[in-house]
C-alpha positions as CSV (number, residue, x, y, z in Angstrom):
1,M,-38.2,40.9,-95.9
2,K,-36.1,37.9,-95.7
3,K,-33.3,39.9,-94.0
4,N,-35.6,41.2,-91.2
5,K,-36.7,37.6,-90.8
6,S,-33.0,36.4,-90.1
7,I,-32.3,39.0,-87.8
8,G,-35.3,38.0,-85.8
9,L,-34.3,34.4,-85.8
10,I,-30.8,35.3,-84.4
11,V,-32.2,37.6,-81.7
12,I,-34.6,34.6,-80.6
13,A,-31.6,32.3,-80.5
14,L,-29.5,34.6,-78.4
15,L,-32.4,35.0,-76.0
16,I,-32.7,31.2,-75.7
17,G,-29.0,30.6,-75.3
18,G,-28.9,33.4,-72.5
19,F,-31.8,32.0,-70.6
20,A,-30.2,28.4,-70.9
21,G,-26.9,29.8,-69.7
22,F,-28.7,31.6,-66.8
23,L,-30.3,28.3,-65.9
24,I,-27.0,26.3,-66.0
25,S,-25.3,28.8,-63.8
26,K,-27.9,29.0,-61.5
27,R,-28.2,25.1,-61.0
28,M,-24.2,25.0,-60.9
29,S,-24.2,27.6,-58.3
30,S,-27.0,25.7,-56.3
31,H,-24.9,22.4,-56.8
32,Q,-21.9,24.0,-55.4
33,H,-23.8,25.4,-52.5
34,V,-25.5,22.0,-51.7
35,A,-21.8,20.5,-52.1
36,E,-20.5,22.9,-49.5
37,S,-23.5,22.4,-47.1
38,I,-22.7,18.8,-47.4
39,Q,-19.1,19.1,-46.6
40,Q,-20.0,21.4,-43.7
41,K,-22.3,18.8,-42.3
42,E,-19.7,16.0,-42.8
43,A,-17.1,18.1,-41.0
44,A,-19.8,18.6,-38.2
45,K,-20.2,14.9,-38.3
46,E,-16.4,14.1,-38.0
47,E,-15.9,16.5,-35.0
48,I,-17.1,14.9,-31.9
49,W,-17.5,17.1,-28.4
50,T,-17.1,15.5,-25.2
51,C,-16.7,16.4,-21.6
52,S,-13.3,16.2,-19.8
53,M,-14.9,15.0,-16.9
54,H,-17.5,12.6,-18.2
55,H,-16.2,10.8,-21.2
56,Q,-19.3,8.9,-21.9
57,I,-21.0,12.3,-23.2
58,R,-20.5,12.3,-26.9
59,Q,-22.2,14.6,-29.3
60,N,-21.4,16.4,-32.8
61,I,-22.3,19.9,-31.9
62,P,-20.5,22.0,-29.0
63,G,-22.6,22.6,-25.8
64,T,-22.5,21.9,-22.1
65,C,-22.2,18.7,-20.3
66,P,-25.6,17.6,-19.1
67,I,-24.0,15.9,-16.0
68,C,-21.8,18.6,-14.7
69,G,-22.6,21.6,-17.0
70,M,-18.9,22.1,-18.1
71,D,-18.4,23.3,-21.7
72,L,-17.8,20.3,-24.0
73,I,-14.4,20.3,-25.9
74,P,-13.3,18.5,-28.9
75,L,-12.7,14.8,-28.4
76,E,-9.0,15.2,-29.9
77,A,-8.3,18.1,-27.5
78,L,-9.1,15.9,-24.6
79,S,-6.2,13.5,-25.1
80,S,-3.5,14.2,-27.7
81,S,-1.1,11.6,-26.0
82,T,-0.4,8.2,-27.8
83,N,0.3,6.7,-24.6
84,P,-2.6,4.9,-23.0
85,Y,-0.8,5.0,-19.5
86,T,-1.2,8.8,-19.6
87,F,-4.5,10.7,-19.2
88,E,-5.0,14.3,-19.8
89,M,-7.4,16.6,-18.1
90,T,-8.3,20.4,-18.5
91,E,-7.7,22.8,-15.9
92,G,-11.5,23.1,-15.4
93,A,-11.9,19.4,-14.8
94,I,-9.1,19.3,-12.4
95,Q,-10.6,22.1,-10.3
96,L,-14.1,20.4,-10.5
97,A,-12.8,17.0,-9.4
98,N,-10.5,18.7,-6.6
99,I,-7.4,16.9,-7.8
100,Q,-4.5,17.4,-5.4
101,T,-1.0,16.3,-5.6
102,T,2.0,16.0,-3.3
103,V,5.7,16.0,-4.4
104,I,7.5,12.9,-3.3
105,G,10.5,13.7,-0.8
106,G,13.4,11.4,0.2
107,T,14.0,10.8,3.8
108,S,17.2,9.7,5.5
109,K,15.8,9.2,9.0
110,N,16.9,6.1,10.8
111,T,13.6,5.5,12.4
112,N,10.0,5.2,11.2
113,E,6.7,5.2,13.1
114,I,3.8,2.8,12.9
115,E,0.5,4.1,14.7
116,L,-1.2,1.5,16.6
117,N,-4.4,1.2,18.5
118,G,-4.6,-0.8,21.8
119,K,-6.2,-1.6,24.9
120,V,-5.1,-1.9,28.6
121,K,-5.3,-5.3,30.2
122,A,-4.5,-6.6,33.4
123,D,-1.2,-8.6,33.7
124,E,-2.2,-12.2,33.9
125,T,0.9,-13.2,35.7
126,Q,-0.2,-10.9,38.5
127,A,-3.5,-12.4,39.2
128,A,-4.1,-14.4,42.3
129,S,-6.8,-16.3,44.4
130,L,-7.3,-15.8,48.1
131,V,-8.3,-19.3,49.4
132,S,-9.2,-20.7,52.8
133,H,-6.9,-23.2,54.0
134,I,-9.3,-24.7,56.8
135,P,-12.9,-25.8,56.4
136,G,-15.7,-24.0,58.3
137,R,-18.3,-21.4,58.3
138,I,-17.6,-17.7,57.5
139,E,-18.3,-15.7,60.7
140,K,-17.1,-12.3,59.4
141,L,-15.7,-10.8,56.1
142,Y,-13.3,-7.9,56.3
143,V,-13.3,-7.4,52.5
144,S,-16.7,-6.9,51.2
145,F,-16.9,-5.4,47.6
146,T,-15.4,-5.9,44.2
147,G,-12.7,-3.1,43.6
148,E,-11.6,-2.9,47.1
149,S,-7.9,-3.1,47.5
150,V,-6.2,-5.9,49.5
151,Y,-2.7,-6.0,50.9
152,K,-0.5,-9.0,51.6
153,G,-0.9,-10.1,55.2
154,Q,-4.2,-8.3,55.7
155,K,-7.1,-10.1,57.7
156,I,-9.9,-10.8,55.2
157,A,-12.4,-13.3,57.1
158,T,-13.1,-15.1,60.3
159,L,-14.2,-18.8,60.4
160,Y,-15.8,-21.2,62.8
161,S,-14.4,-24.4,62.2
162,P,-15.5,-27.7,63.9
163,D,-12.6,-29.7,62.3
164,L,-10.1,-27.2,63.7
165,I,-11.6,-27.5,67.2
166,T,-11.3,-31.3,67.1
167,A,-7.6,-31.1,65.8
168,Q,-6.7,-28.7,68.8
169,K,-8.2,-31.3,71.2
170,E,-6.0,-33.9,69.4
171,L,-3.0,-31.6,69.8
172,I,-3.7,-31.2,73.7
173,E,-4.3,-35.0,74.3
174,A,-1.0,-35.7,72.4
175,K,0.9,-33.3,74.4
176,K,-0.1,-35.4,77.4
177,I,1.3,-38.5,76.5
178,E,4.4,-36.8,74.7
179,D,6.8,-39.1,76.6
180,I,4.9,-42.5,75.7
181,S,4.3,-41.4,72.1
182,P,6.2,-38.4,70.9
183,G,5.3,-39.0,67.2
184,L,1.6,-38.5,67.8
185,L,2.4,-35.0,69.1
186,I,4.7,-34.2,65.8
187,A,1.5,-35.6,63.7
188,A,-1.0,-33.3,65.6
189,K,1.3,-30.3,65.0
190,N,1.9,-30.9,61.3
191,K,-1.9,-31.3,60.9
192,L,-2.4,-27.7,62.1
193,K,0.6,-26.5,60.1
194,F,-1.0,-28.0,56.9
195,W,-4.0,-25.7,57.7
196,K,-1.7,-22.6,57.6
197,L,-1.6,-22.0,61.5
198,S,1.5,-20.3,62.7
199,E,4.4,-21.9,65.1
200,A,3.4,-19.3,67.5
201,T,-0.3,-20.1,67.5
202,I,0.2,-23.9,67.7
203,E,2.6,-23.4,70.7
204,S,0.1,-21.0,72.4
205,I,-2.6,-23.7,72.2
206,T,-0.3,-26.3,73.4
207,T,0.7,-24.4,76.3
208,S,-2.4,-22.8,77.4
209,E,-4.6,-26.0,76.7
210,Q,-7.3,-23.5,75.8
211,I,-9.2,-24.4,72.5
212,R,-9.9,-21.4,70.0
213,E,-13.4,-21.6,68.3
214,T,-12.7,-19.1,65.4
215,F,-9.7,-18.5,63.2
216,D,-8.7,-15.4,61.1
217,I,-7.8,-15.8,57.3
218,Y,-5.0,-13.6,55.8
219,A,-4.3,-12.5,52.4
220,D,-1.3,-14.1,50.8
221,H,-1.1,-11.6,47.9
222,S,-1.7,-7.8,47.3
223,G,-4.2,-6.5,44.5
224,V,-7.7,-5.5,43.8
225,V,-10.7,-7.6,44.4
226,M,-11.9,-8.7,40.9
227,N,-14.6,-11.2,42.1
228,R,-16.0,-12.0,45.5
229,N,-17.1,-15.6,45.8
230,V,-18.5,-16.0,49.3
231,S,-20.7,-14.2,51.8
232,V,-21.2,-14.2,55.6
233,G,-22.6,-17.4,56.7
234,D,-21.4,-19.6,53.9
235,Y,-19.7,-22.9,54.7
236,I,-16.6,-23.5,52.8
237,I,-14.1,-26.4,52.3
238,T,-10.5,-26.3,52.1
239,G,-9.0,-24.7,49.2
240,E,-12.1,-23.1,48.3
241,V,-11.6,-19.5,46.8
242,L,-12.9,-16.4,48.9
243,F,-11.8,-13.6,46.6
244,N,-10.0,-13.3,43.2
245,I,-7.6,-10.4,43.1
246,Q,-5.4,-8.7,40.4
247,N,-2.2,-6.6,41.1
248,L,-2.5,-3.6,38.9
249,N,0.9,-2.2,39.6
250,K,2.1,-3.7,36.3
251,L,-0.2,-4.0,33.2
252,W,-0.3,-5.1,29.7
253,I,-1.1,-3.0,26.8
254,L,-2.3,-5.1,23.8
255,F,-1.9,-3.6,20.3
256,D,-3.1,-5.0,17.1
257,V,-0.5,-5.1,14.1
258,Y,-1.4,-6.0,10.6
259,E,0.5,-8.7,9.1
260,K,2.2,-6.5,6.5
261,E,3.6,-4.3,9.4
262,L,5.0,-7.3,11.5
263,S,8.4,-7.1,10.1
264,S,9.0,-3.8,11.7
265,V,7.8,-5.3,15.1
266,K,10.7,-6.6,17.3
267,L,11.0,-7.8,20.8
268,G,12.3,-5.0,23.0
269,N,10.9,-2.2,20.8
270,I,9.5,0.8,22.7
271,I,6.1,1.8,22.1
272,E,5.0,5.4,23.2
273,F,1.2,5.8,23.9
274,S,-1.3,7.9,25.3
275,T,-4.9,7.6,26.8
276,A,-7.9,9.6,25.9
277,S,-8.3,10.9,29.5
278,E,-4.8,12.2,29.3
279,P,-3.7,12.7,25.7
280,S,-0.7,14.9,26.3
281,K,0.7,12.5,28.8
282,L,3.1,9.9,27.1
283,Y,3.9,6.6,28.6
284,K,6.5,4.2,27.3
285,A,6.3,0.5,27.3
286,K,8.7,-2.3,25.9
287,I,7.3,-5.1,23.5
288,T,7.7,-8.4,25.5
289,F,5.6,-10.8,23.4
290,I,4.4,-11.2,19.7
291,D,1.5,-13.3,19.1
292,P,2.6,-16.3,17.0
293,V,-0.7,-16.6,15.3
294,I,-2.6,-14.3,12.9
295,H,-6.4,-13.7,13.6
296,P,-8.0,-15.3,10.3
297,A,-10.9,-12.6,10.2
298,T,-9.0,-9.3,11.0
299,R,-5.5,-10.3,9.6
300,V,-3.9,-8.8,12.6
301,A,-1.6,-10.3,15.3
302,T,-1.4,-9.0,18.8
303,I,1.6,-7.6,20.3
304,R,2.1,-7.1,24.2
305,A,4.0,-4.2,25.9
306,E,4.6,-4.1,29.7
307,V,4.2,-0.9,31.6
308,L,4.6,-0.2,35.3
309,N,1.3,1.5,36.9
310,S,2.6,2.7,40.5
311,N,0.3,5.7,40.6
312,N,-2.8,3.6,39.2
313,A,-3.5,6.2,36.5
314,L,-3.9,3.5,33.9
315,K,-7.1,1.4,34.1
316,P,-7.8,-1.9,32.5
317,E,-10.0,-1.8,29.3
318,M,-8.7,1.8,28.6
319,F,-8.2,2.4,24.9
320,V,-4.8,3.8,24.1
321,K,-3.2,5.1,20.9
322,G,0.4,4.2,20.5
323,T,3.5,4.8,18.2
324,L,6.2,2.1,17.6
325,K,9.4,3.3,16.7
326,G,11.4,0.7,14.6
327,N,14.4,0.5,12.2
328,V,14.4,1.2,8.6
329,S,17.0,-0.5,6.3
330,G,18.9,1.7,3.9
331,S,20.2,5.2,4.1
332,Q,17.2,6.9,2.2
333,S,13.7,5.8,1.5
334,I,10.6,7.1,-0.3
335,S,7.2,7.1,1.4
336,I,3.9,8.4,0.2
337,P,0.5,9.2,1.8
338,K,-2.0,6.2,1.7
339,S,-4.7,8.3,0.3
340,A,-2.5,8.2,-3.0
341,V,-2.6,4.5,-3.6
342,M,-5.6,2.5,-5.1
343,W,-6.0,-1.2,-5.1
344,T,-3.8,-1.7,-2.0
345,G,-1.7,-4.8,-2.2
346,T,2.1,-5.6,-2.8
347,R,1.6,-4.0,-6.4
348,S,-0.6,-1.2,-6.3
349,V,-1.6,1.8,-8.5
350,V,-0.8,5.6,-8.1
351,Y,-1.3,8.5,-10.6
352,V,1.9,10.7,-11.4
353,K,1.5,14.2,-12.6
354,V,3.6,14.4,-15.9
355,P,5.8,17.5,-15.6
356,D,6.3,20.2,-18.3
357,T,3.1,19.5,-20.5
358,D,0.8,22.0,-22.1
359,I,-2.3,19.9,-21.0
360,P,-2.3,18.7,-17.3
361,S,-1.3,15.0,-17.7
362,F,-1.4,12.0,-15.3
363,E,0.2,8.9,-15.7
364,F,-1.1,5.5,-14.5
365,R,1.7,3.9,-12.7
366,E,2.1,0.5,-10.9
367,I,4.4,0.6,-7.8
368,D,5.8,-1.9,-5.2
369,L,4.8,-1.1,-1.7
370,G,6.7,-1.8,1.3
371,K,5.7,-1.3,5.1
372,S,2.6,0.5,6.3
373,L,3.8,3.5,8.5
374,G,0.9,5.1,10.0
375,K,-0.7,7.3,7.4
376,E,2.1,6.4,4.7
377,Y,3.3,3.5,2.7
378,M,6.9,3.0,2.1
379,V,7.7,2.5,-1.7
380,Q,10.1,-0.3,-2.7
381,S,10.1,0.6,-6.5
382,G,8.1,2.5,-9.1
383,L,8.6,6.2,-7.8
384,S,11.4,8.6,-7.7
385,V,12.1,11.5,-5.2
386,G,10.8,14.8,-6.8
387,E,7.7,13.1,-8.7
388,E,4.4,14.5,-8.2
389,V,1.4,11.8,-7.0
390,V,-2.2,12.4,-6.9
391,T,-3.2,12.5,-3.3
392,N,-7.0,13.5,-3.6
393,G,-8.9,12.5,-6.7
394,A,-7.0,9.5,-8.0
395,F,-10.2,7.4,-8.2
396,V,-11.9,10.1,-10.4
397,I,-8.8,10.2,-12.9
398,D,-9.1,6.4,-12.8
399,A,-12.8,6.2,-13.6
400,A,-12.4,8.7,-16.4
401,A,-9.4,6.9,-17.9
402,Q,-11.3,3.8,-17.9
403,L,-14.2,5.2,-19.6
404,N,-11.7,6.8,-22.2
405,N,-10.5,3.1,-22.6
406,Q,-7.1,3.9,-21.2
407,A,-5.1,2.2,-18.4
408,S,-6.8,2.0,-15.2
409,M,-7.5,-0.4,-12.3
410,M,-10.1,-2.4,-14.3
411,N,-8.2,-2.0,-17.5
412,R,-4.7,-2.7,-16.5
413,N,-3.8,-5.2,-19.6
414,V,-3.1,-2.1,-22.1
415,R,0.5,-1.3,-23.3
416,A,2.1,1.7,-24.1
417,T,2.3,2.4,-28.1
418,K,5.5,3.0,-29.7
419,Q,5.2,6.8,-29.6
420,G,5.5,8.2,-32.9
421,Q,7.0,5.3,-34.6
422,N,6.0,6.3,-38.0
423,S,7.2,9.8,-37.6
424,K,10.7,11.1,-38.6
425,I,13.2,10.8,-36.0
426,P,14.8,14.2,-35.1
427,D,18.5,14.6,-35.1
428,Y,19.7,16.0,-31.5
429,R,23.1,14.5,-31.5
430,L,25.1,17.9,-31.7
431,A,22.8,19.1,-28.9
432,T,23.1,16.2,-26.7
433,P,26.1,16.4,-24.3
434,E,28.7,13.5,-24.1
435,V,27.9,12.5,-20.5
436,F,24.4,11.8,-21.5
437,K,25.3,9.7,-24.5
438,Q,27.5,7.6,-22.3
439,Q,24.5,7.1,-19.9
440,L,22.4,6.1,-22.8
441,G,25.1,3.7,-24.0
442,N,25.0,2.1,-20.4
443,L,21.4,1.7,-20.4
444,T,21.7,-0.1,-23.8
445,D,24.2,-2.3,-22.3
446,Q,21.6,-3.4,-19.7
447,Y,19.1,-3.7,-22.4
448,I,21.3,-6.3,-24.0
449,L,21.1,-8.5,-20.9
450,L,17.2,-8.4,-21.0
451,K,17.3,-9.1,-24.6
452,D,19.5,-12.4,-24.0
453,A,17.2,-13.4,-21.2
454,L,14.3,-13.3,-23.7
455,V,16.3,-15.2,-26.1
456,D,16.8,-17.9,-23.3
457,A,13.2,-17.8,-22.2
458,S,14.5,-17.5,-18.7
459,T,11.4,-16.1,-16.9
460,E,13.5,-15.4,-13.6
461,Q,16.3,-13.6,-15.4
462,I,13.7,-11.7,-17.4
463,N,12.2,-10.3,-14.4
464,V,15.7,-9.5,-12.8
465,Q,17.1,-7.8,-15.8
466,T,14.0,-5.7,-16.4
467,K,14.2,-4.6,-13.0
468,E,17.8,-3.6,-13.6
469,F,16.8,-1.9,-16.7
470,L,14.3,0.4,-14.9
471,K,17.1,1.2,-12.2
472,K,19.5,2.1,-15.1
473,L,16.6,4.2,-16.8
474,M,15.9,6.2,-13.7
475,E,19.8,6.8,-13.3
476,V,19.9,8.5,-16.6
477,D,20.5,12.3,-15.8
478,M,17.4,13.9,-17.6
479,E,18.6,17.3,-16.6
480,A,21.7,16.8,-18.7
481,V,19.5,17.6,-21.8
482,K,17.6,21.0,-22.4
483,G,14.8,22.2,-24.3
484,E,13.4,20.0,-27.1
485,V,16.0,17.3,-26.6
486,H,14.8,17.1,-22.9
487,L,11.1,16.8,-24.0
488,Y,11.9,14.2,-26.6
489,W,14.0,12.0,-24.1
490,M,11.2,12.3,-21.5
491,E,8.6,11.0,-24.0
492,Q,10.9,8.1,-25.0
493,M,11.6,7.4,-21.4
494,E,8.0,7.3,-20.4
495,V,7.2,4.7,-22.9
496,M,10.4,2.6,-21.8
497,S,9.4,2.8,-18.3
498,A,5.6,2.0,-18.8
499,N,6.6,-1.1,-20.9
500,A,9.3,-2.4,-18.6
501,Q,6.8,-2.2,-15.6
502,K,4.4,-4.2,-17.8
503,I,6.9,-6.6,-18.5
504,I,7.6,-7.3,-14.8
505,Q,3.8,-7.6,-14.2
506,L,3.1,-10.0,-17.1
507,K,3.7,-13.8,-16.3
508,D,3.4,-15.1,-19.9
509,I,6.5,-14.9,-21.7
510,E,4.9,-14.3,-25.2
511,Q,3.2,-11.4,-23.7
512,Q,6.5,-10.0,-22.2
513,R,8.1,-10.4,-25.6
514,N,5.3,-8.5,-27.4
515,Q,6.0,-5.8,-24.7
516,F,9.5,-5.9,-25.2
517,E,9.1,-4.9,-28.9
518,F,7.5,-1.5,-27.6
519,L,10.4,-0.8,-25.4
520,S,12.9,-1.6,-28.2
521,T,11.4,0.7,-30.5
522,A,11.5,3.7,-28.0
523,L,15.3,2.8,-27.1
524,I,16.2,2.6,-30.7
525,R,14.6,5.9,-31.5
526,S,16.4,7.3,-28.3
527,I,19.8,6.2,-29.6
528,K,19.5,7.2,-33.1
529,A,18.2,11.0,-32.1
530,L,20.5,11.6,-29.4
531,G,23.6,9.7,-30.2
532,M,26.1,7.5,-28.3
533,S,29.6,7.5,-27.2
534,D,32.2,4.6,-27.6
535,H,29.6,2.0,-28.5
536,V,28.6,-0.1,-31.6
537,F,25.3,-1.6,-31.9
538,Y,23.5,-3.6,-34.6
539,I,19.7,-2.8,-35.0
540,Q,18.2,-6.4,-36.1
541,H,14.8,-6.9,-37.6
542,C,12.4,-10.1,-37.5
543,P,9.5,-9.5,-40.2
544,M,7.4,-12.4,-38.5
545,A,7.4,-10.7,-34.8
546,N,4.5,-8.7,-33.5
547,E,1.9,-10.9,-35.4
548,N,3.9,-10.4,-38.8
549,N,4.2,-6.7,-38.3
550,G,7.8,-6.8,-37.6
551,G,9.9,-6.2,-34.6
552,D,13.4,-4.7,-34.0
553,W,16.0,-5.3,-31.4
554,I,19.5,-4.0,-30.5
555,S,22.5,-6.5,-30.6
556,L,26.1,-6.2,-29.9
557,D,27.2,-8.4,-32.8
558,T,26.2,-9.5,-36.2
559,I,24.8,-12.9,-35.0
560,I,21.1,-13.2,-35.2
561,R,19.6,-14.3,-31.9
562,N,15.7,-13.7,-32.1
563,P,14.4,-12.3,-28.6
564,Y,10.7,-12.8,-29.9
565,F,10.9,-16.5,-30.7
566,G,13.9,-17.9,-28.8
567,D,14.7,-21.4,-29.9
568,K,11.5,-21.7,-32.0
569,M,13.1,-19.6,-34.6
570,L,16.5,-18.3,-33.1
571,T,18.1,-17.1,-36.5
572,C,15.0,-15.6,-37.9
573,G,15.9,-11.9,-39.0
574,F,18.6,-9.7,-40.6
575,I,20.7,-6.5,-39.8
576,Q,18.7,-3.4,-40.6
577,D,21.0,-0.8,-39.3
578,T,24.4,-0.1,-37.6
579,I,24.9,2.5,-35.0
580,T,28.6,3.4,-34.4
581,G,29.3,6.1,-31.7
582,L,27.2,8.7,-33.2
583,K,28.2,12.2,-32.2
């Protein structure tokens, strides 16, 4: 009996233990499921989806953009670049924004053209007034309306002049007493001469002793009547204007030239122009005058060209379109369409397509503009032949970059990051040709001059040497390296170019020094990764630079001359590494 009781207790204990185990297992399974669910939710929270066109759209689940309807993409897929000057867009976004690009080509032409708008004007030097040299009443007009042509020597009016009748009587009487008073006869003749009577007319009056009551007025100049100032029956005085006339055989063409284009305009330049009435017919006119004053409201100066108009095809007040042919200095120049340029000024902005990228990328680039040539601008610096600039849709890219907190016209004070500075530097020395290593060494020599200018705190020299550094950077033959080496160099070159341009733009030397640290890091990584020939450089480090984050620079010798602080802490730093002609 006692044995059966023990067995029963054991069975009950096993049942209780099994049930408890089942409960524990179920609870652990439930907890694991809950944990996995939480992890999934946390993962979903971490992944942000956005629109490649409208970056203000942010949500933690995939879907479509409520603005344009495009599929949302992960935020990290939108921009994998660490360079704030480079903005990435998907192919779909590019098509939606209608982004168009143009490859920059060089030109070795000796002339350039500036398109001008102008107007035909009468030549002010060919204007004249037809006046009466005698007083009297107009009996008859032979020219009666505005626009009528008048020729020199043509009869234009007939006058009745009481004063002239009296003068004729005086002449006849003076003739009678010529023997007694010859001077009186001379005075009487001169009086009539001053009224523009001819010698023959005066002699006829003297001989015939017949007094003429009316006299004809003749035109002294040829031209077209612009104003008729008298009518038949009017009494006029000596010198009163009867008609204002304008000779239209020679005309002025007045063109407006913006002040930034004035340097291309020279006296004697030839302008070809056409009119709306005959667009296929070209006229040529020579520049004879450049207005010395700029109009304060329109910021234009007027230039004047002269043209002959023997067939009267040109009419005053006609609008014309002209082309000025001028000279361009230099054997080769770069020009870009005006549609590519934003924030038009001396330093303007374009977007340049970055070549050979998995995701289409566009680099924010500040350039120096030169002359305006019709539909194009000359480029002084900032672009190279063969680069591809955005000519349509640049404002869309700029707006999207601004929303993504990247460099844009409204957010220009960003600086390129030290791309991959914490990553391991690859070793491409064996794959880098010697000619490229030599060019990299030459670039570093120019960098040293920039570093010395920062040490001396010479603002003028900083700008000069930075521009020379950019020039040397563009001269490095990127095609000399291939494959991964080429891609690595392009990344570092992009960072150096962006920061060098920023140094030129900045005016505060402390900001320039901060920007220099980013440039230095990219150059140091390039030297270590690609190698050099026939050079020895010292990598020096200041732990207090860059707001105590430290900063490196390259030096030719072991002496510490700190470019980040100059005279304030000239010897702050130490030699961190030595590079000796790596091959």
